[in-house]
N, C-alpha and C positions, 0 to 999 in steps of 0.2 A: 410524567414518568410512567412507563409501562413496566409491569413486573409479572413474573411467573412464580407461583407458589410451589415450593419443593419441600419435601420432608427429609430431615436428616436425623440420624441416630447419634447417640453419644458413643464415640469409639472406645471410651474408657469404661462404659457400662452398656454393652449391647442389649441387655434385658430391659433397659429403661425405655419408656415410651418415646416415640419419635416426636420431634417438634416441627412446626411449620415455619419456614423462613421465606422472605421475599427475595427473589433473585431478579435484579434489574435486567431489562431487555431493551436493546437499542430500538427506538421508535422513530428515528430520523430527526430532521431539523424542525424547530418551531421558531418562526421568525416574528419580528415586530409586526409585520403585516397580518400574520395569523392572530396575534394578540389583539390588534385593533378591530378585528371582526367580532370581538366579544360582546359588545353592546351597540350594534349599529343603529338600533331604533332610538337611541338617546344621543349619540355622538357626544358623550361626556367622559371625562376621566374622573374617577373617584379616588381620593387619597386619604389614608388614615394616619392620624397623628396620635400623640399621647392622650389627648383629651377631646379631640374633635374629628369629625368626618367632613371632608370638603369635596365639592363638586366643581369641576373646571370645564370650560369649553375651549376649543382651539380657534383662535382668531388669526386672520391673515394666513391661512393654511397654504395658499397657493403662491405666497411671496417668499423672498429670501429671508424674511424675519418673522416666522410664525411665533405666536405667543399664547400662553395660557391665560385665561381670564377667570378669576374665581366667580362662580355664580351663586353658590349657597354654602353655608356652613352649619353643621349641627353639633351640639355638645353631646358627648358620649354619656351614657348612663353612669359610668364609672371611669376612673382614670386607668391608664395602662393599655391603651389601644395597641393591638399587636398584629392581627391578621385580618385581611379583607378579602372576601371571595364572592363571586357572582353565583347566584342560584338561578335567576331568571332576569328578564328585562326590567322587572320592578322590585326585585328582592336581592339584597346582599346579606352576607353573614359577616359579623364583626366579632372578633375575640378581644377581650380585655383581661385585666389581671385576674379577676375572680369568676368571670362568667362569659357566656357566648350569647350574642343577640342577633335577631333578625332585624334588618332595617328595610322598611317599606318606603321606597323612594317617593311614590306619588302621595302617600299618606304622611310622609315626613316624620315617621316615629319608629322608635326601637321597641321590640318586645323580646322577652327571653326566648331563646331557642331551646325548646323542651328537652330534646335528646341530650343536651350537654349543660342543662341548667345546674349551676352550682359546682361545675367541674373547673377548678382553677388551672392556670398556666397552660391553657390550650394554645399551642404555637401555630397550628395550621388546621383548617377545617375545609372539607370539600363535601358538598351535599347535592345530590341529584333528585329533584322533585319527580322526575320521570321514573326512575328505578327505586327511589326510596333509600338508596345506599348512602351511607355516611362514612367518610374516611378522615381520620384526624391524628394529630400527634399532640402530646402534652409533655412538658418538661418533667423529668423524673430524676435527673442527675444534673443539678444546676440548671442550665438552659437547654439541655439536650435529652435524648432518649434513645433506646435501642428498639423501640416498638412503634408499629403503625397499627392503629385501632380501626376496626371496621364494624359497622352495624348493617344488617340486612345483606349478607349473612353476618352473624356475630363471629368475629375472628380477631386474633391478635397475631400480627406478623412480627417476627423478631429478626433483626439484622445485627448480630453481635459484633461485627467488625467495623461498624460505622456509628458515629455520633450524629443522629438525625436531629435536625432542627425543624424543618418543614417538609411536607410532601405536597405535591400539587397534582391533581388529576386533570389531564387534558383530553377532552372528548372530541 
């Protein structure tokens, strides 16, 4: 999702400071073929469940009955697996009920993600090693929020007319 940051004032209180809001911008189509380009060096699908992370390979891809084959499974450091995002060819981010973790694929282990360590209910996380920018959402009203949080630069975007669950950055 691409967005443009706009400032809006409170029409009932023109003297109040303006707030920044995210305004969605149409960025065109994103297809399954685009998604498949995400980790070409591994040719694997990673799936997150309540208490485990799984790695699958695609078998019989050129036939009329392709199939997924489970290759490896790792137990999460805590229950409540929620979001999975790619950082690089060897690094994934995993959110769970009370924390966010880095998963190092070749080392096959989880470590706390320092920037969000101890932040509960993170619903989506996007991190770029290249820019150092972090974008995430966390549940604040039951399962949803009106906020998108950014670090590098530090900013909170508010979308008062939508119940946000997840946001995803497509580069």
